[in-house]
LUMMI-413877 format. One line per 2 residues: their letters; for each residue x negated, y negated, z negated of N, C-alpha, C. Coordinates in Angstrom, 1 decimal, padded with zeros to 4 digits. Atoms other than C-alpha are relative to their C-alpha. Layout:
# LUMMI-413877
a	X Y Z X Y Z X Y Z ~ ...
//
This chain:
# LUMMI-413877
mn	000.0 000.3 -001.5 -013.4 -005.9 088.4 -001.4 -000.5 000.4 ~ 001.4 000.5 -000.4 -017.1 -006.9 088.3 -000.7 001.0 000.9
ni	000.7 -001.1 -000.8 -018.0 -003.6 090.0 000.5 000.0 001.5 ~ -000.5 000.0 -001.3 -016.1 -004.5 093.2 -001.0 -000.5 001.0
ev	001.0 000.3 -001.0 -018.3 -004.5 096.3 000.8 -000.4 001.3 ~ -000.7 000.4 -001.3 -017.1 -006.5 099.4 -001.1 000.1 001.1
rq	001.0 -000.2 -001.1 -018.9 -005.4 102.6 000.7 000.7 001.2 ~ -000.5 -000.7 -001.2 -018.5 -003.9 106.0 000.0 001.5 -000.4
pe	000.0 -001.4 000.3 -017.4 -000.3 105.5 -000.8 000.9 001.0 ~ 000.6 -000.9 -000.9 -019.3 002.6 106.9 001.0 000.8 000.8
lk	-000.9 -000.7 -000.9 -017.8 004.6 109.7 000.8 001.1 -000.8 ~ -000.7 -001.1 000.8 -017.0 007.5 107.2 001.0 -000.5 -001.0
el	-001.0 000.5 000.9 -015.1 005.1 105.0 001.2 -000.6 000.6 ~ -001.1 000.7 -000.7 -012.7 003.8 107.6 001.3 000.8 -000.2
at	-001.2 -000.7 000.3 -010.2 006.6 106.9 000.6 -000.5 -001.4 ~ -000.5 000.6 001.3 -009.9 005.3 103.2 000.5 -001.4 000.2
vq	-000.5 001.3 -000.3 -009.5 001.8 104.5 001.3 000.1 000.7 ~ -001.3 -000.1 -000.7 -006.7 002.9 106.9 001.1 000.5 -001.0
ql	-001.0 -000.5 001.0 -004.9 004.7 104.0 000.5 -001.2 -000.8 ~ -000.5 001.2 000.7 -004.8 001.4 102.1 000.8 -000.9 000.9
rh	-000.8 000.9 -001.0 -003.7 -000.6 105.2 001.4 000.6 000.2 ~ -001.2 -000.6 -000.3 -001.0 001.9 105.9 001.0 -000.1 -001.2
ai	-000.8 000.0 001.2 000.3 002.0 102.3 000.6 -001.4 -000.2 ~ -000.4 001.3 000.2 000.5 -001.8 102.2 000.8 -000.6 001.1
ld	-000.6 000.6 -001.1 001.5 -002.8 105.7 001.1 000.8 000.7 ~ -000.9 -000.8 -000.7 003.5 000.1 107.0 000.7 001.1 -000.9
pa	-000.4 -001.1 000.9 005.1 001.9 104.0 001.2 000.7 000.5 ~ -001.2 -000.7 -000.5 008.3 002.8 105.9 -000.3 001.0 001.1
rl	000.4 -001.0 -001.0 006.4 004.7 108.5 -000.6 001.3 -000.6 ~ 000.4 -001.3 000.6 006.1 008.3 107.6 -000.5 001.0 001.0
id	000.6 -000.9 -001.0 004.8 009.7 110.9 -001.5 000.0 -000.2 ~ 001.5 -000.2 000.2 001.3 011.1 110.5 -000.8 -000.8 001.0
ad	000.8 000.8 -001.0 000.1 009.3 113.7 -000.1 -001.4 -000.5 ~ 000.1 001.4 000.5 000.8 006.0 112.0 -001.1 -000.1 -001.1
na	001.0 000.1 001.0 -001.7 006.9 109.3 -001.4 000.1 000.7 ~ 001.2 -000.2 -000.7 -004.4 007.5 111.9 -000.7 -001.3 000.4
lg	000.8 001.1 -000.5 -007.2 005.2 112.9 000.3 -000.2 001.5 ~ -000.2 000.2 -001.4 -006.7 003.6 116.3 -001.3 -000.4 000.7
pe	001.2 000.3 -000.8 -009.2 002.8 119.1 -000.6 -001.3 -000.4 ~ 000.6 001.3 000.5 -009.6 -000.8 117.8 -000.9 000.2 -001.2
df	000.8 -000.2 001.2 -011.1 000.6 114.6 -001.4 000.4 000.4 ~ 001.4 -000.5 -000.4 -014.1 001.9 116.6 -000.7 -000.9 001.0
he	000.6 000.9 -000.9 -014.8 -001.0 118.9 -001.1 -000.7 -000.8 ~ 001.2 000.5 000.7 -018.3 -002.2 118.0 000.1 -001.5 -000.2
en	-000.1 001.5 000.1 -017.4 -005.9 118.6 001.0 -000.4 -001.0 ~ -001.0 000.3 001.1 -014.6 -005.8 116.0 -000.8 000.0 -001.3
ih	000.7 000.2 001.3 -015.5 -006.7 112.4 001.0 000.6 -001.0 ~ -000.8 -000.5 001.1 -014.3 -004.7 109.4 -000.7 -000.6 -001.3
ma	000.5 000.4 001.4 -014.6 -006.0 105.8 001.0 000.7 -000.9 ~ -000.8 -000.7 001.0 -013.4 -004.2 102.7 -000.6 -000.2 -001.3
af	000.4 000.1 001.4 -013.5 -004.4 099.0 000.1 001.4 -000.6 ~ 000.0 -001.4 000.6 -014.5 -001.1 097.2 -000.2 -000.1 -001.5
lg	000.3 -000.3 001.4 -014.4 000.0 093.6 -000.4 001.4 000.0 ~ 000.5 -001.4 -000.3 -016.5 003.1 093.9 000.4 000.4 001.4
le	-000.4 -000.5 -001.3 -015.0 005.1 096.7 001.4 -000.5 000.4 ~ -001.3 000.5 -000.2 -011.6 003.4 096.5 000.0 -001.4 000.7
al	-000.2 001.2 -000.7 -010.7 000.7 099.0 001.2 -000.8 -000.7 ~ -001.0 000.9 000.6 -008.8 -002.2 097.3 000.5 -001.1 000.9
ga	-000.4 001.1 -000.9 -008.7 -004.7 100.1 -000.7 000.2 001.3 ~ 000.7 -000.2 -001.3 -009.5 -004.8 103.8 000.6 -001.0 001.0
ar	-000.4 000.7 -001.2 -009.3 -006.8 107.0 -000.9 000.4 001.1 ~ 000.8 -000.2 -001.3 -010.3 -006.2 110.6 000.2 -001.2 000.8
ld	000.0 001.1 -000.9 -011.2 -009.0 112.9 -000.3 000.5 001.4 ~ 000.2 -000.5 -001.3 -010.7 -008.1 116.5 -000.4 -001.1 000.9
li	000.5 001.0 -001.0 -012.6 -009.9 119.3 001.1 000.0 001.1 ~ -001.1 000.1 -001.0 -009.8 -011.1 121.6 -000.4 -000.8 001.2
qs	000.5 000.8 -001.1 -011.9 -013.4 123.8 -001.5 000.0 -000.2 ~ 001.4 -000.1 000.1 -015.6 -013.0 124.6 -000.7 -001.3 000.1
ep	000.7 001.2 -000.2 -016.6 -016.4 125.9 000.9 -001.2 000.0 ~ 000.7 -000.2 001.3 -016.4 -018.3 123.7 000.7 001.0 -000.9
pi	-000.6 -001.0 000.8 -015.9 -015.7 121.1 001.2 -000.5 -000.9 ~ -001.1 000.3 000.9 -012.5 -015.8 119.4 000.5 001.3 -000.6
ye	-000.5 -001.2 000.8 -011.4 -013.3 116.7 001.4 -000.2 -000.5 ~ -001.3 000.0 000.6 -008.0 -012.4 115.4 000.0 000.9 -001.2
vr	-000.1 -000.8 001.3 -007.5 -011.2 111.8 001.1 000.9 000.2 ~ -001.0 -001.1 -000.1 -005.6 -007.9 111.9 -000.2 000.9 -001.2
km	000.0 -001.1 001.0 -004.7 -005.3 109.3 -000.6 -000.5 -001.3 ~ 000.5 000.5 001.3 -005.4 -007.5 106.2 001.0 000.6 -001.0
av	-000.8 -000.6 001.1 -004.2 -005.7 103.1 -000.8 000.0 -001.3 ~ 000.6 000.0 001.4 -004.9 -006.0 099.3 000.9 000.8 -000.9
dp	-000.8 -000.8 001.0 -003.7 -003.5 096.7 000.8 -001.0 -000.9 ~ -000.9 001.0 000.8 -000.7 -005.3 095.0 -000.4 -000.1 -001.4
si	000.3 000.0 001.5 -002.0 -004.4 091.5 -001.2 -000.9 -000.3 ~ 001.2 000.9 000.2 -005.1 -006.7 092.0 000.2 -001.3 000.7
rg	-000.2 001.3 -000.7 -003.6 -009.5 094.0 -000.2 -001.2 -001.0 ~ 000.2 001.2 000.8 -004.4 -013.0 092.7 -001.4 000.0 -000.7
qg	001.3 -000.1 000.7 -007.9 -012.0 091.6 -001.2 -000.4 001.0 ~ 001.0 000.5 -000.9 -009.7 -013.4 094.7 -000.6 001.1 000.9
ig	000.6 -001.1 -000.8 -010.4 -010.0 096.4 000.3 -000.3 001.5 ~ -000.4 000.3 -001.4 -008.4 -010.9 099.6 -000.8 -001.2 000.5
rk	000.8 001.2 -000.4 -010.2 -014.3 099.7 -001.4 000.4 000.4 ~ 001.4 -000.4 -000.2 -013.6 -012.7 099.4 -000.1 000.9 001.3
vl	000.0 -000.8 -001.2 -012.8 -010.1 102.1 000.1 -000.8 001.2 ~ -000.2 000.9 -001.1 -011.6 -012.7 104.5 -001.1 -000.9 000.3
em	001.2 001.0 -000.2 -014.4 -015.2 103.9 -001.2 000.7 000.5 ~ 001.2 -000.7 -000.5 -017.0 -012.5 104.5 000.2 000.4 001.5
gl	-000.3 -000.3 -001.4 -015.2 -011.5 107.7 -000.2 -001.3 000.9 ~ 000.2 001.3 -000.7 -015.1 -015.2 108.8 -001.5 -000.4 000.2
se	001.5 000.3 -000.1 -018.8 -015.6 108.0 -000.7 000.9 001.1 ~ 000.5 -000.9 -001.0 -019.6 -012.5 110.1 000.4 -000.5 001.4
ah	-000.5 000.4 -001.3 -017.5 -013.8 113.0 -000.8 -001.3 000.4 ~ 000.8 001.2 -000.3 -019.3 -017.2 112.8 -001.4 000.4 000.4
sr	001.4 -000.4 -000.3 -022.7 -015.5 112.8 -000.1 000.6 001.4 ~ 000.0 -000.5 -001.3 -021.6 -013.9 116.1 000.4 -001.1 001.1
gc	-000.3 001.1 -001.0 -020.9 -017.3 117.7 001.4 -000.5 000.0 ~ -001.5 000.4 000.0 -017.2 -017.6 116.9 000.2 -001.3 -000.7
hl	-000.4 001.3 000.6 -015.7 -021.0 116.2 001.5 -000.1 -000.3 ~ -001.4 000.0 000.2 -012.0 -020.1 116.2 000.5 001.4 -000.3
vt	-000.6 -001.2 000.4 -010.1 -017.4 114.4 001.5 -000.2 -000.1 ~ -001.4 000.0 000.1 -006.4 -016.7 114.7 000.6 001.2 -000.8
ld	-000.7 -001.1 000.6 -003.9 -014.5 113.0 001.5 -000.2 000.1 ~ -001.5 000.0 000.2 -000.2 -013.6 112.7 000.3 000.3 -001.4
ar	-000.3 -000.2 001.5 001.0 -014.0 109.1 001.5 000.2 -000.2 ~ -001.4 -000.1 000.5 004.1 -012.7 107.5 000.3 -001.2 -000.8
ee	-000.3 001.2 000.7 006.0 -015.5 105.9 -000.5 -000.1 -001.4 ~ 000.4 000.1 001.3 005.1 -014.6 102.4 -001.5 -000.2 -000.2
ai	001.4 000.2 000.0 001.4 -014.7 103.3 -000.5 -001.3 000.4 ~ 000.4 001.3 -000.5 001.4 -018.2 104.8 -000.8 -000.8 -001.0
pf	000.7 000.8 001.0 000.4 -020.0 101.5 -001.4 000.5 -000.2 ~ 001.4 -000.6 000.2 -002.6 -017.6 101.0 -000.9 -000.5 001.1
fe	000.8 000.4 -001.1 -003.9 -018.3 104.5 -000.2 -001.5 000.1 ~ 000.2 001.4 000.0 -003.3 -022.0 104.2 -001.0 -000.5 -001.0
rl	001.0 000.3 001.0 -005.4 -022.1 101.0 -001.4 000.3 000.5 ~ 001.3 -000.4 -000.6 -008.2 -020.6 103.1 -000.3 -000.8 001.3
gf	000.3 001.0 -001.1 -008.0 -023.4 105.8 000.7 000.4 001.3 ~ -000.7 -000.3 -001.2 -005.7 -021.7 108.3 001.2 -001.0 000.1
el	-001.1 000.9 -000.2 -003.0 -023.9 109.9 001.0 000.7 000.9 ~ -001.0 -000.5 -000.8 000.3 -023.0 111.4 000.0 -000.6 001.4
tg	000.0 000.5 -001.4 000.5 -023.4 115.2 001.5 -000.4 000.4 ~ -001.4 000.2 -000.3 004.3 -023.5 115.2 000.7 001.2 000.7
ac	-000.6 -001.2 -000.7 004.7 -020.2 117.1 000.4 001.1 -001.0 ~ -000.5 -001.2 000.7 006.7 -017.3 115.7 000.1 001.2 000.9
iv	-000.1 -001.2 -000.8 006.3 -013.8 117.0 000.7 001.1 -000.8 ~ -000.6 -001.2 000.6 008.5 -010.8 116.2 -000.6 001.2 000.6
ha	000.7 -001.3 -000.5 006.5 -007.6 116.4 001.0 001.1 000.1 ~ -000.8 -001.2 -000.2 007.8 -004.2 117.2 000.8 000.5 -001.3
dg	-000.6 -000.4 001.3 008.6 -003.6 113.5 001.1 -000.9 -000.4 ~ -001.1 000.9 000.3 011.1 -006.5 113.6 -000.3 -001.1 -001.0
vp	000.4 001.0 001.0 009.1 -008.6 111.1 -000.5 -001.2 000.6 ~ 000.6 001.2 -000.6 008.6 -012.2 112.1 -001.4 -000.3 -000.6
ny	001.3 000.5 000.4 005.0 -013.4 112.0 -000.2 -001.3 000.6 ~ 000.3 001.4 -000.4 003.7 -016.9 112.3 -001.5 -000.2 000.3
vm	001.4 000.1 -000.5 000.6 -017.7 114.3 -000.7 -001.2 -000.7 ~ 000.8 001.0 000.7 -002.1 -019.5 112.4 -001.4 000.0 000.6
kr	001.3 000.0 -000.6 -005.6 -020.6 113.4 -000.9 -000.8 -001.0 ~ 001.0 000.7 000.8 -008.8 -021.8 111.7 -001.3 -000.2 000.8
nv	001.3 000.2 -000.6 -012.0 -023.3 113.0 -001.0 000.5 -001.1 ~ 001.0 -000.6 000.9 -015.0 -021.5 111.5 -001.4 -000.6 000.3
a	001.3 000.6 -000.4 -017.8 -023.8 112.9 -000.5 -000.7 -001.2
//
């Protein structure tokens, strides 16, 4: 695992990142359109971070700019290959994304976490806000936030 590189993916690598995200986050969706990259993947103000072993994406997160002044980002599409969870890859991906958001003037990052992911995000300094959102897929998500100043 020493050859894993965590960085912002190049535009040509986003399809590989999306394949990982889809396999982890949306396995029940079999419609080809669900495998496609969306417009948010190409917004210049959004931040992508990914962990690569060669050409293979092992972990990824996208931070979407949801407010310009002051900048607030929302962690979206975070996924790590289940076979390597617990090895710090998700932490590295997210920490690099948070660092990039901070370098862009951001002081607050939010996210919607599935219940099983709450302990992971808490270890990284995120706090529950108390709000629960049920997305279109029917899965409850819990709103969390973290100051990155």
